C-alpha positions in Angstrom: -82.7 0.3 3.1 -81.3 0.5 -0.4 -79.9 4.0 0.3 -78.3 2.8 3.5 -76.8 -0.2 1.7 -75.4 2.1 -1.0 -73.9 4.5 1.5 -72.3 1.5 3.3 -70.9 0.2 0.1 -69.8 3.7 -0.9 -68.3 4.2 2.5 -66.4 0.9 2.3 -65.1 1.7 -1.1 -64.0 5.2 0.1 -62.1 3.6 3.0 -60.4 1.1 0.6 -59.4 4.0 -1.7 -58.0 5.9 1.3 -56.2 2.8 2.6 -54.6 2.4 -0.8 -53.4 6.0 -0.8 -52.1 5.5 2.7 -50.1 2.4 1.6 -48.6 4.3 -1.3 -47.6 7.2 0.9 -46.1 4.8 3.4 -44.2 2.9 0.7 -42.9 6.3 -0.6 -41.8 7.3 2.9 -40.0 4.0 3.5 -38.2 4.3 0.1 -37.0 7.9 0.9 -35.9 6.8 4.4 -33.9 3.8 3.0 -32.3 6.1 0.4 -31.3 8.5 3.1 -30.0 5.7 5.3 -27.9 4.4 2.4 -26.3 7.8 1.9 -25.7 8.1 5.6 -24.1 4.7 5.8 -21.9 5.2 2.7 -18.3 5.2 3.9 -16.0 8.0 2.8 -12.9 5.9 2.1 -11.7 6.0 -1.5 -11.8 2.6 -3.1 -8.5 1.4 -4.4 -6.6 4.4 -3.1 -3.3 4.5 -1.3 -3.2 6.5 1.9 0.0 8.0 3.5 0.6 10.3 6.4 2.5 10.7 9.6 2.3 10.4 13.3 1.6 13.5 15.4 4.5 15.7 16.6 7.1 15.1 17.7 7.1 11.8 15.7 6.2 13.4 12.3 9.1 11.5 10.5 7.2 8.2 11.2 5.1 7.3 8.2 1.8 5.4 8.3 0.7 4.0 4.9 -2.0 1.6 3.6 -4.2 0.8 0.6 -8.0 0.5 0.5 -9.1 -2.5 -1.4 -11.0 -2.0 -4.7 -14.2 -3.0 -3.0 -13.7 -0.5 -0.3 -14.1 -3.1 2.4 -10.6 -3.8 3.6 -7.4 -1.9 4.5 -4.3 -3.8 3.1 -0.6 -3.2 3.1 -0.9 -1.3 6.4 2.5 -0.4 7.8 4.3 2.1 10.0 7.9 3.0 9.0 9.4 2.8 12.5 8.4 1.7 16.0 7.5 4.8 18.1 9.3 4.9 21.4 7.7 6.8 24.3 10.9 6.8 26.4 14.6 7.7 25.7 16.4 5.3 23.5 16.5 4.5 19.8 18.2 2.5 17.2 17.8 1.7 13.6 14.3 2.1 12.0 12.1 -0.9 12.6 9.2 -1.0 10.1 6.1 -3.0 11.2 3.4 -4.4 9.0 -0.1 -5.0 10.2 -2.7 -7.6 9.3 -5.3 -6.6 6.7 -8.3 -5.0 8.4 -12.0 -5.0 7.6 -13.6 -1.5 7.2 -16.9 -1.3 9.0 -18.9 2.0 9.2 -15.8 3.9 8.0 -13.6 2.5 10.7 -10.9 -0.2 11.0 -8.6 -1.7 13.6 -5.5 -3.9 13.1 -2.7 -5.4 15.2 1.0 -5.8 14.4 3.8 -7.5 16.2 7.5 -7.0 16.1 9.7 -10.0 16.9 13.2 -9.3 18.1 15.6 -10.3 15.3 19.0 -10.6 17.1 20.7 -10.9 20.5 19.7 -13.0 23.6 16.0 -12.2 23.1 15.9 -13.2 19.5 12.5 -14.6 18.4 10.6 -13.1 21.4 7.9 -10.4 21.1 9.5 -7.1 21.2 6.5 -4.9 20.6 2.7 -5.2 20.1 1.0 -2.5 18.2 -2.7 -1.7 17.6 -3.8 0.9 15.0 -7.3 2.2 14.7 -8.5 4.5 11.9 -11.5 6.4 10.8 -12.2 7.8 7.3 -13.5 11.3 6.8 -14.7 13.2 3.8 -12.4 14.4 1.1 -10.0 11.5 1.3 -8.8 12.1 4.8 -8.3 9.5 7.5 -7.0 9.7 11.1 -6.5 7.4 14.0 -4.4 6.2 16.9 -1.3 3.9 17.2 -0.9 2.2 20.5 2.4 0.5 21.4 3.2 -2.0 24.2 6.7 -3.2 24.9 6.4 -6.4 27.0 10.0 -6.1 28.4 10.0 -2.3 28.9 6.6 -1.0 30.0 8.1 2.5 30.6 8.2 2.8 26.8 4.5 2.1 26.2 2.3 4.8 24.8 0.0 5.9 22.1 -0.1 8.7 19.6 -2.4 10.0 16.9 -1.8 10.1 13.2 -3.4 11.3 10.0 -3.3 10.3 6.4 -4.8 11.3 3.0 -5.7 9.2 0.0 
């Protein structure tokens, strides 16, 4: 019986040694997976950079600009140089500023409102805008600006834009 007891003890010790190796291999695999996930989740926005670009043709004279916070977590000072119209008409340039936006997974969204400054509709909402953006490698960013005119729905629309930092 002594040989059997020794083989059982040796067998149990061998299993413990194998289990220890398995745990180390599993821990190494988890660490590699977490490092890879961290790299995949890293957003490409440039921290502290100022971005500037334009709307798509035919509105290339309209400038979209913003700054990424030093932490890389927010878009600040987001503005468009003029309200885009999607119908005939025009007037003086009307710049619109947007609220600061949180960057999540390399994307952001913000809303802006233009209030009419003069005339019989003074103080009323003239335009509501939504801007969405997505950062890409190499300091590039692109997105969409959507515009809604509560009083003139025929002028509603959306367009794409691109910026670089």
